[in-house]
N, C-alpha and C positions, 0 to 999 in steps of 0.2 A: 451490746453495751450502749447505754444511754450517754448523752452529753455530760450527765452528772457523774459518770464513772470513768472519765478519761484519766489514763495513767501517764506517768512520766514517759513510758515507752511509746504511748500514742503520740505524745508531743514530739518525741525524737523522730518518729516515723513520718509525721505530717508536716514538720516545719524544718527548713534548712537554716543554717546559721546566718546566711545573707539576709533573709527576711527579718531576723531579729535585729541585725545591725541597722538595716534601713528603718525599721520601726523605731529604733532608739535615736534616730536622727543623723545617722552617718550617711555619707555619700560615696559612691564608687569613685575611686581615684584612677582614672583611665591611664594616667602617665606611667603607672607601674606595670603595664603590660597585661597579658591575659593568662599567663601560666599560673600565677598566684594572685588572684584578685585582692586588692586592698581597699579598705574603707576608712575614710577620714572624716573629721568633723569640721564644719565651716563656721567661723565666728560671725558675729554681727556685722563686722566690716567686710564680709564677703571673702575673706582670706582663710586659708587653711590653718587650723590650730596645730602647730608643730608638736610632735610627741604624742598626739591623740590619734592613734592609728591601729587598725587590726588587719592581719593578713589571714585570708581564708585558705584552708587546706582540706585535703581528703574529700574532694568533690563536693565541697560545701557543707560537710558534716561538722567540722571544727574550725577554730581560729586561734591565733595567738597574738599577743601584743608586744611587738619588739621594743626593747631588746630581749624581753623575757621569751623563753622557749616553752613555757607552760601552755598546754592546749586546753581550750574550753569547748564544750558542746553547748547545745541550746540551754540545758538546765543549769550547768555550772557557770555559764556566762551571766545569766540573769542573777544568780545567787551571789556571784563574786563582784558584780558591779551594779548593785541595786539602784544607785543614784542616777543611772542612765535612763531610767524608766519613770514615766509620770505616775504610774501606779504605786511607786514607792512611798508617796506622800500618805502618811497615816497608816502605813502597813509595816509592822515589825516582824511579821511571820514570813520567812523566806519561801516557805512552801505556798503560802497564799499568794505571794508576789508572782511566783512562777505560774501559778494557776491563772491569775488575772491577765498577765502579759500574754501567755500562750493563747488563751481564749479570745483575747482581743485580736491577735494576729489571725486566728482562725475564723474571726467574725461570728462568734457564737453570741446570740442576743443575751442581754443581761438577765432576762427573766428565766433563762435556762441554766443559770449558774448557781443554783442553790444547793447542789450536791456536795458531798465531801471530796476532799483532795485525796487521791489514792497514791501512796508512795510506790516507787518501783517495786515490782514483785521480786522477792528474793527466792532463789532456788526454785523457780517456776519449772514444772515438769514440761518436757517436750510434748507436743500434740501427738495423740495416738488414736487413730480412727477405730481401733478395736474396743475402745471404751464406750462406744455408742452402739445402740440398736439402729439398724438401717432399714429403711423401706425405699426400694428403688421404683422408678417410674417405668412401667411396661405398657407399650402402645395398645396392646389388645387385652389388657386386664382391666375391664371397666370398673370392677369393684375396687381395685387398687388405686385407679386413677381418682376415684371419689375422694380419697384422703388428701389429695393435693388441691381440691376444689377451693377451700377457704382462702388459700394463699394467693390464688390467681384471679378469682372472680372479682375481688375488690380492685384489682389492678387492671382489669379489662383485657387480660392476656388470654387469647383464644386457645381452644384445645389443639388446633393445628399447630400453633406456635409451641405449645407445650410438647407436642410430639416431636417437633423438629429439634428441640433442645433436650429431649427426655433423657438422653444418656449423660447429661452434664449437671443434673441436680438430683438431690435425694432428700428424704425426710430423716432426721436424726433425733434420737431420744437418748438422753443420758440420765441414769438414775441418780437421785440426790444422795450424797454421802451421809447426810444426817437423817435420812429416812423421810425427808420432806417430799413434796409433790415433784414429780419429774416433768420436764417440759419437752415438747416436740417442736422442732424448728424446720423450716425449709432451708436447706443448706446447699451452698455452691462450693464444691471442693476446691482447695487452693493447691497449686503446683508451682515448683520452681521450674521455669521454662527449660525444656530439655530433660527433665527428670519425671519419672512416672509415679513417684511416691506422693501421697496426699500429705501436705504439711500444715493443713489448717482448714477452717471452714468460714466462709462468709455466711452469716446466719440472719434469717428473718423469722420473727415469731408470728403467731396468729394476729390478725387485725383486731383492734379493739371493737367493743360492741357498737360504738358510734361510727364505725367504718374507717376511722383514722388508722394510720400505720402503727403497728405494735413495735416490739423489740427489734432492734437491728444492731449488729455488731459482728465480732469475730470470736470464734471459739477460743477458750483458754488454752494458751500454749501455741497458738497459731504463729507461723513464721510470716509476720506482716511485712517485714522489710524486703522479702524476696518473693513470697508466694502470691500468685495471681490465679483468679478463676480463668480457665482457658477452655473454650468450646470450639474445637476444630470440627465444623459441621461436615466437611468433606472427608473427614477421617484421614487427611493427608498428613505427612510428616511436616512439622513446622518449618523445616528448611525449604520446603516446596511451596509454602504459602504465598499467594499473590496479593491478598488483601487482608489486613489486620485492622479490626475496629476496636477502639479503646473506649471504655465506659467507667463510670464510678460505681456501678452496681450491676448485678446479674439481671435484675428487673429491667433496667434501662436497655441492656443489650437485647433482651427478648422483645421489648417494645419497639426498638429500632427495626429489628427484623420484620416484625408484624406490619409495620408501617410501609416498608419499602420492598419486600420480597416480590410482590406482584409485578412491580415495574423493573425490578432488578433481580432476576433469577440467579445471578451469580452468587448472591448471598447464601444460597443453599450449600455452597462449598467454601465459604469464607471462614476466617478465624475471628472469634469474638473473645475479648478479654475484659475482665473487671478488676480494677485496682482495689475495690472496697473502700474508696476514699482517696486521699492524697496519694498520687503516684510517687513511690520512693525511688531513690537512685538505683537501688538493687533491682527492683521490679523492671524499671525501664531498661537498664543495661542488659539484663538477662534476656528479656524479650526481643530487644533489637538485635542482639547477637545471634539468636537462633532463627531469625527471619530475614536473612540477607537479601532475598529477592522480592520482598513485600512492599506494597504501598500502604502507608499507615493512615488510617482515618481517625482523627482525634475528635471524639464525640462526647466530651465531657459536658457537664451541665452549662447552661447559658446564664451563669451568675458570676459574681466576683470570684468565688473560690474556683469554679470551673475554668474561668479565664486564666487564673493563676496556674492551675494544674496544666493547662494547655501550654503556657509559656515554659513551664518546667520541662515538659516532654519535648517541645521544640528545641529548648536549650540543650538537652541531651543529644538530640539528633544533630544539632550544629556542632557540638563538642566532638562527636564521633568523626565528622567530616574533617575538622581541624586537627584531629589527633594524628593524622598521617603527614602533616606538614613538617618539613625540616626547616628550622629557623636559620635564615642566612642574613647577612647585613642588608642585602637588597630587599628582602621580604619583611624584616623586622618592623620598620616604621608602619607599614600597612597593618601587620598583624596586631601591633600594639593599639591601633586605632579602632579595631573592631569592638563594638560594645559587648559587654558581658552577655553570653548566651545568645548571641545573634548570628545570623547567617554570614558565611565567609564573604559575601558580596556587599556587606553593610559597612565596610571600613571607609576611611578617608580617601576619596578619589585622588586628591592632590599628592598622595604619597605613592601612587602607582607610576609605573613607567609611562612615558609620553604616548606610545601607541595605544595603551589601554585607556588613558584619559581621552584620547580622540574617539575611541569606540563608544565610551560613555556619553560624550558630548553629542555624538550622532544619534544615539538612542534618545537622549533627553530632548533634542530638537524635534524628533519625530513624535515623541509623546506630547510635547507642548502643542504641536500642530494638530494632533488628534483632539486634544482638549479644546482648542480654539474652534475647530470645526463643529464639535458637538454643542458648544455653548452658543455659537452664533445662530443656530436654528435656521441656517440658510443652505446647508449642504445636504446632498442626497445621502440617505442612511447607508446605502451600499458603499459610498465613497468613504464615509466615516469608519465603517467596519474595516475596510481595506487599510486605512491609515492606522487603525488600532492594531491590526494584525502585523503591520510593518513594525510598529514600535515594540510589540512583544517579541518579534523575531530578532530585532536589534538588541533588545535587552538580553535575550538568551545568548546571543553571540558574545556580548560583553561579559556575561557571567561565566560562560565557558572559558573565556580568555583569562579571567581572574583565577579560575580553578586551575588552569594550566600553569599560570604564573606561580601559583603557590605550590604546585606539584601535588595537588590533592588527588588521591586515588578515586576514580569515578565510582568504584564499588562502595566507597565509604559515604557517598552522597545518597541519603535515604529520602525517597519521595514521600510527601505527606500532604494531607488536606484537612482543613478544619471544617466540621459539620455541626450545625446547631439546629435544634427543633424550631419549626416554624411558629409553634405556639407553646406557651408554658415554659417552665424552667428546665425541665428535662424531658426525655423521650417518653417516659411513662405518663407525664402530665399531658403530652400531646395525644397519646392513646385515649386517656380518660376524657379529654375535651372532645375528641372526635366521637367517642361513644355517646357522650352527652348530647352532641348535635344530632346523632343518629336517632336517639331515643325521642328527642323533641320533634324531629321530622316525622317519626312514626306516629307520635301522639297527634300531631297536626293533621296527618293524613286520616287518622281514625276520626278526628273531629269533623273533617270535611265529609267523610263517608256517612257519619251519623246525621250531620246537618242536612245532607241532600235528601234524607228520608223524612223530613219534618213536614207536617200539614200546617202550612203557614196561616191559612185563613180559616182553619177549624171547621172545614166543611166535610171532614171525614174522608177526603180524597187527597192522595199525594200526586200532584200534577207536575209534569215535566218542567213547565216554566217556573214553578215555585222552587224546584230542585236546582235549576240552573242559576236562578237569581241568588239563592243562598250561597252557592259556590262562588259566584262572582263577587259578592260582598266580602266573603271571607278572604278571597284572594287579594282584594284591594287592601284589606287591613294588614296583610303581611308585608 
């Protein structure tokens, strides 16, 4: 599906109600606590406008405006309150307004917005893999592997990487119902974590003749709100997974593996998942629930959207930790001070019991000392590292104390790390850039080899000193 064919369901899958409220100029009202986040509008005098307030419910999927109890989702909120959005000026078509607001939130460039607006599909049939002709990847079927070549060669993905993931992608062909031309796509099957039924496909079409990316989207009827592409390379049960790597596409997951497996052989038994775009609440909740022992590596793109997706996933991880907290009068002031979707240790220190405040003060003092030592340029590096280790140790002690104070079950605290490519927007960009560097180096090496065999003084003899001189000059130019 191209950006011109985004449907209402795509907007509901990719955007949460809080993003819409923030875009409309509302501000999170921290005084209302964390169970039901509220958003208010601030006037020109810096004060809250009374009566202009929305309460967010259903994990960020809907909201209501008290005292009304009517719930709004992303689409109905925009249509019901068009004046909240700057795109309303000059637009009388509510569908056009929804289209413009949602695409601005998704940061889709204006030159890509010329397509039609697609209404929500009515009576859409559920996805059925039996409607497709399937060609599987088999490691030792060379003729069969050739059919996958066009999809991977332009991406710089090696045959070894294809073989490592071969059980987790297929070619799918669906005959056109009107007798038109059928299309074959590279497809990454989608599963609801913990279930073995294929509920959709993340699809990639043949690259265009100019080498640019072709069609990308999801198969009609796919369960985009819960389905993920899941590649468990070690063939272990998800409940036993030790490392889960999150990406926006199957191509990026394979690229990451190719870039790192040599230095990190444990990837050969890791679990790779693709959300196929914006991670939905359903995708995150299901995957986190079935991988209780895993460390999660958040490898979304290094752009604005990828950073937002990262915050969404981190927010869900933090929500799970806080879900085990029993609210008591002693804990409530601190709980209410924790910013929305933030870690349990990010609340107001002054609302904690005195012993915990003292632990934080001890950590902060050690951290300030380590910063002062590093910035002075007068201290031995070993001493600086020792001080930094001390500050990290003290912070861990403080954070553990906060966890104990809140009564958080340690099994609910999910470890995670954010990883971004060193070059390019995403992991496949890095693969392509490194391939380009390798090709340039090969070409330069060939140039040096040819140059070393040139008869510089045209006497019919290739002399050693001529050869070495040419090599030296060429090296200096680099």
